N, C-alpha and C positions, 0 to 999 in steps of 0.2 A: 240048286233046285231047278227042276224042269219047268219051262214056261207053259202056261195053259193057253191053248189056242181057243179063242171064243169068236163065234160068228154071230153077228147081229144082222137082221134082215128087216127092211122096211120099204115102203113105196109111196106113202102119203105124208103130207105135212104133219098131221097129228101124231103119226107113228114116229117121225123123225124127232119131234119135240120130246116125246116120251123117252126115246132111246139116247138122245144127246148126252145126258149126264153120265150114263154108263160108258158110252164110247169115249167121252172126254177123260173120264177117270182111268180107263184102261190105257189111253194114250199117255197119261202121266206116269204110268207104272209099267213101262215096256220091259223092265227087268223081270216082271212077273207074268205078263200077258203078251200074246201075239193076237192083236185084234184084227178081225176080218169083217168088213162090212159089205153087205150085198144090198143094192137098191134095185127094186123092180121098176121104178120110174113110172108109176101109174099116172102121176100128175107132175111131170118133170119140171115145168115152169115154176109152180108153187114150191116144189121141193128145193129147187136151186136157191130160192129166196131164203128159205129157212136155213139151209146149209151155210150160206154166206153169213147170215146174222149170228149163227151159233159158232162160227169159225170152225166148221167141220170140213177139213180138206181131205177129199177122197181121190184116190187114183182110179181112173177108169181103165178096166182091162176087158 
């Protein structure tokens, strides 16, 4: 089966909290998904706190 590439985009803490369950679930099913996350970093300091608490590890490119 072909993997589905899914892009999620967020930039604020509330958006990160809402998207976290979806991102985490896709990361648990990498045989089905290629998750791509884009962060606009409108509020970078607050966003980093949420990413750390939710254990969302993102690679910056």
